[in-house]
N, C-alpha and C positions, 0 to 999 in steps of 0.2 A: 354575440348576443345583442348589443346595441344596434348593430347593422340590421339584424332581423326585425327588431322592433320598429326601426325607421321605415323599413319596407312595408311592414304591416300597417303602420299609421298612414302611409301614403295610399295604400290599397283601400283602407277604410275611408279616407277622404274621397277617393274616386267613386267608391260604391255609394256613399251617401249622396254625392252630387248627382250621380246618374239616377239614383232612386228618387231624388227630389224632382228631377226633370220628368221622369216617368209618371210620378204622382201628379205633377201639374198637367201633363197631357191627359191622364186618366180623368182628372176632375173636369177638364174642359170638355171632354167627350160626354161625360155623365150628365151634363146639363141638358143635353138634347134627347136623353132617353128616359124611359119610365124608371123611377127609382126602385120599383118593386120587381123589375125584370132585369136580370143580368144577361148580357150577351157573352158569347165565348171570348170575344175580344176584350170585354171588360174584365172577365175572370182571368184571362191571360195576363193582363196588365197588373191586376192585383197580386197574382202569384209571383210575377217578376219583382214587384216591389217588396214582397215578403222575402224573396230570395236575397235581395240586397240587405234587408234588415237582418236576416239570418247570418249572413257573412260578417256584418258589422258587429253584432252582439258576440259571436264566437271569437272574433279577433280581439275584442276587449277582454273576454274571458281568458284567452291565452296569455295576454299581457298580465292579467291578474295572477295567473298561475306562475308565470316566470318571476314575478316579484317575490313569491314565496321561496324561490331558489330550491326547487325540488331536485331529487336525484336525476341523473341523466335518463335512466330508464323510464321514470314517470313522465318526464317532459316528452320523450319520444312517443309514448303511448297516447298522451293527450293531444300532441301535435298531429299525429296521424289521424285520429278520429275527427278532429275539428276541421282540418284541411279537406279531407275526403268528403265529409258531410257537407261542407260549403260547396264543393264542386258538384256534389249530387243535388244540392238545392238549386243551383243555377241550371243544371241540366233538366231537372224535373220541371222547374218553372217555365222553361222554354219548350216543353213537350207539345206536340201537335194536338193532343187532347187535353185541354185545361181541366176538364172535370175529373178525369183520372189522375191528373197531376195533383189536384187538390187532395185527393185521398192519399196519394203517395207521400205528400208532405206531412199530412196528419200522422201517418204511420211512422215515418222516419223521426219526426220531432218527438212524438210521445214515447216511442221505443228508446230513443237516445236518453231521455230523462230516466227511464226505468233502468237501463243498463248501468248508468253511472251511479244511481242510488243503490241498486241491488248487488252489482258485481264489482265495480271499480272502487267504491268508497271503502269497503273493508280491506282492500288490497293496497290502495295508493294513499289513503288517509286524507289529510286536510287539503292536499293539492286538488282534490276533486270538487271542493265546495264552490269555487267560482264557476266551474263548468255546470254543476247541478243548478246553480242559480240562473245561469244563462239559458239552459234548456227549459227550466220552469217558466221563464219569461217568454221564450219563443213558443212553447206549447200553448200558453194562454193566447198569444197573438194569433197563431194559426187557427185555433178553435174559434176565435172571434171572427176571423175571415170566413170560416165555414158556417157560422151560425145562421146568416141570412139565406144560405144556399141549401144546407142539409136540414131535413126535418128532424124533430126530436127522436123519432124512431131510427132514422138513419144514423144519427150521431151515436145512439146507444149501440147500434150494431157495429159501428166502427170501433168503439171502445171495447166491446165484447171480443171482437176478433183479435185486437192487440193483446188484451189480457190473457186470452186463451193461448195465443202463440207464446207469450212470455212464460206462462206456467209450464208449457210443454218443452221449452228450451231455456232453462235457467242458467245453463253454462255459457250461453251466447254472450260474447264480449264486443261484437261489432254490430252496426246497425245501418251504416250509410248505403249499403248495397241492397237492402231489403225494400220491396215495393208492396203495394196493396194486394196485388195478385198472389203474393206469397202467403196471404192470411186467409185461409178458407173459412167459410161460415158454417156454423152448426145448425142454422135454421133451415126449415124445409123450403121456405121461399124467401129469398133475400130481397131486401128493399133497395139494394145497391146494384141494380142491373140496368142495362140499357133499355129504354122504353121504345115504343114504336116510332116515336119522332126522331129517334137517333141519339138522344142524350140520356144521361143517368139521372139528372136532376131536372124536375119540371120548371124550376125557377130560372133555368139557363136556356136562353134562346140561341139556336145555332146561327152561324153566319152563312148566308145564301149568296151574297154577291161575290162575284169572282174578284172584283177589285179589292173588296175587304179581305178576302182570303190571302191575296197577294201581299197586302199591306201587313197582315199579321205574320205571314211567313218572313217578310223582311225584318219585322221587329224582333222575331225570335232569333233570326240569324245575327242581327246587330247585337242583341242581348248577350248571346253566347260568345260572340267574337270580342266583346268588350269586358266580359266578366271573367271568363276562364283564364285569360293571360294574367289577370291580377293574382291568381293563385300559383303562378309559376315559382315564385320564391318559396312559398310554402311547400310545394312538391319537392323542390331541390333540397330544402331543409330536411324533409322526411327521408329522402334517399341518402343524404349524407349521414343522418342519424342512424339509419339502418346499417349503412356500411361501417360506421364506427363501432357498432355493436355486433358486427359479424364476427364469428369466432376466428376466422382466418385473419381478418383485418385487426382484430384485437390482439391476436398473437403477434402479428407483424408490428403493431404499435408497441407492444411490450418489448419486442426485440429491439426496436428503434430506441425506446426509452432505456433499455438495458445497455445498448451500445453507447448512448449518450452518457449514461452514468459511468460506464467503464472508461469512456474517453475523459470525462471530468476527473475521475480518480487517477488515470494515467497522467493527465496534465498536472494534477496536484502532486503526484509522486515524483514526476520529473522536476517540478519546481523545488521540491524538498530533497531531491537526491544529493546535491552538493552538501547541504547541511547534514543530511543523514550520514553521508560518507565521512565527513569530518568528525561527527559525533562518534560513529563506529570506530574510526581510527583512533581517536582520543581514548575511547573506552578500551580498545585493544591494547594501546600503549600502557594505560594505567593498570590494566589487568596483568600484562606481562611484567611491568615494574613491581607490582604487588607480589606476584608469584616469585619473581627473582629475589625480592627482599625477604620473602618468607623462607625461600630455600636457603638464602645466605644466613639468615638468623638461625635456621635449624642446623645448618652446617657448623656455624660458630658455636652454638650451644652444644652440639654433639662433640666438637673438638675439645671445648673447655670441660665438658663433662668427662670425656676420656682422660684429659690431663689431670683433672681433679681425682678421678678414680685411680690413675697411675700414681699420683702423688700420695694419696691415702694408702695405697698398697705399699709404696716404698717406705713411707713413714711407719706403717705397721711392721714392715719387715725390719726396719732399723730399730724400732722399739724392741722387737723380739730379739734381735741380735745384740742390742745393748744390754738386755737382761742377761743374755748368755755371757757377754763380755764383761759384765759387771763382776760376776763371780771370778772370771779369769783374771781380771785386773787386780781384784782383792788378793787372790792367791799369789799373783806375781809380786804384788807389793809385800806380802808376808814373806814370800821367798827371798826377795831382795833384802828384807830386814834380817832374816835368818842368815843369808849369805854374808851380810855385813858383820853379824855377830860371829859367824864362823871365821871370817877373815881376821876379826879382832882376836879371836881365840887362837887361831893359827899363828898370828903374829906374836901373841904372848907366848905361845908354845915354842916358837922359833927362838924367841929371846931367852926362854928358859933353857932351850937346848944349846944355846950359844955359850958353851962352857969355856972355850978357849979364849974368850974375849977378855981383855984386861979389865980389871976391877978398879973402879974409881977409888981414889984414896978416901978413906973415912967412911966408905959404904960397906955395910955388912951384908954379905949375900945370904939369902935364905937357903936352907937346904932343900934339895929336890924332893918333892912330895909326889909319890906315885898315884895318890888319889886325884890330884889335879890332872895328871896325865890321863887317867881313866875317864874322868868327867869330860875332859876335852875330846877324847875319842868317841864318847857317847854322843856328845853334841855334834861332832863331825858326822857320825853315822846318821843321826837324825836329819842334819842339813842335807846330806847326800840323798837320803830317802825323799825328802821334800823336793829337792832339785829334780830327782827322777820323776816324781809326780807332776812337777811343773812342766818338764820336757814332754811327758806323756799327754798332759792336757793341751800343751801347745801343738803337738802333732795332731791331736783330734780336731783342734780348732782349724788348723791349716788344711786338714783333709775333709772338713765339713762342707756341705753345699753352700755356695755363695762366699767362700772364704776369699776368692779372688777379688771380690768387691769389698769385703769387710776388712781385709788386711790393710789396703790403702786407707780406708776410713780410720782404722786403729792407729796407723802410723801418723795420719794427719791429726788425730785426736791427741796422740802423745806429743807430737811436735807443738800443737797448740798449747798443751799443758806445760811443755818446757818453756815456750815463749811467754806464756802467762806467768810462770814461776819466775822466769828471768826478769820480766817487767816488774813483777811484784818486789823482787829483791832490789832491783835498781831503784824503784820508787822508795823502798824502805831506806836504802843507803842515802838517797838524795835527801829525804826528810830528816834522817839522822844528822847529815852534814849541815843542813839548814838549822836544825835545833842546836847543834854545837856552836854554829856561827852566832845564832841569836843569843845563846848563853854567854858566849865570850863578849859580844857587844853589850849585853846587859851587865856583865861583870865590870867591864870598863866604865860604863855609865855610872854604875854604883860606886866604883872607886873614885870617879871624878866628883860625884855628888858628895861623897864622904870627905874628900879633900877640900871641897869648897865650903862645906859646913864647918870643917875644922878651922879653916882660915877665917871664916866669918866670925865664929864665936870666940876663938882663942887667939886669933891674930898670929903673931910670929912665935908666941910662946907655946911650947909643947904642953900638953895637959899633964897635971901632976899625977 
């Protein structure tokens, strides 16, 4: 963008310099002619000067538009109109017929202002204001140039033709290629026609000398050869802008931009790949460790839950068997008691039946009582019945489910009870021995104390 502005500033300086030189030459020539009569050479120089002013004003307008930073589409549209119309102004100003060139410049400048006011302003917005201002200024300038040459009627006809054409073509968005011949007149007799003398305007005198015609031709050629190259940068900018907004080029540019973005993303991914791999590896390790820990905890909980369940089942079974064995042990204890009683009775009976034994001296034997024998037999029968019941109960216990596990438990419980009883007896005996010893020691101490008191109070004398 700054490069384009620099080129346009240089072109503007060149156009202004050439315009000043042309104006100086035109002023020098005008001193020698009648101020009320224009020659075609004078009009040619005036139009060339206006073409330079036209290009300079539009260049400044384009700079003003670019300072507003419009969208690329707006800039492209304004740039195309201004550059092409400047080239058209140079070409028209160097036309071989300066009278017709004046009308063409009137048409192009006035129509340019109308197009930007009616068509482009609603579509492009504020970016058109500098251009409208420039065309308003140029329109006043070209009508000031035409005022001494065109009569009032001719000026009215030119404006009428332009307005009629614009009303008939409101959709028209370009103006630089239109000429006065494209604007027909609705009048029966037009005032803008060539007269018998060969010109359109009576105030313009034709050139008759061959030398003068050659000079004008050389000036036109010099004018075009120096002005048109100044627009080369503008034309290049236009074509570059058009290419950039071409659908195929736009698609290609989008592809290139996409490729660049993908390349940047790939580069970023490649830079982050080691860190990403490390993070993913660490995350995988942590996840595997977490899953392993969870599985291990679940397995441990399951094992302990199974053990607890088995332990509860065993305890419940032991409790149930203990309840069953409680009654059996009670019966066994009662049976043992009854057996002991039976043994005592049998022993007594045996002693009673031991008739042939010698009788101790001084002991009177009691006579044999049959009631005692009968009572003994009843007791023996009762004991035998209870013993049979105990044997039957013991057989049921041994034949019950789980007896193979309960019998060792029962044996172990009996052994523990025996060991406990034995320990209790030993403890009781030991305590009794210690009590006897303490009693004897206390007795000795008491005897000693009694002896000491006796000696202390009574001396060697015995108490009375």
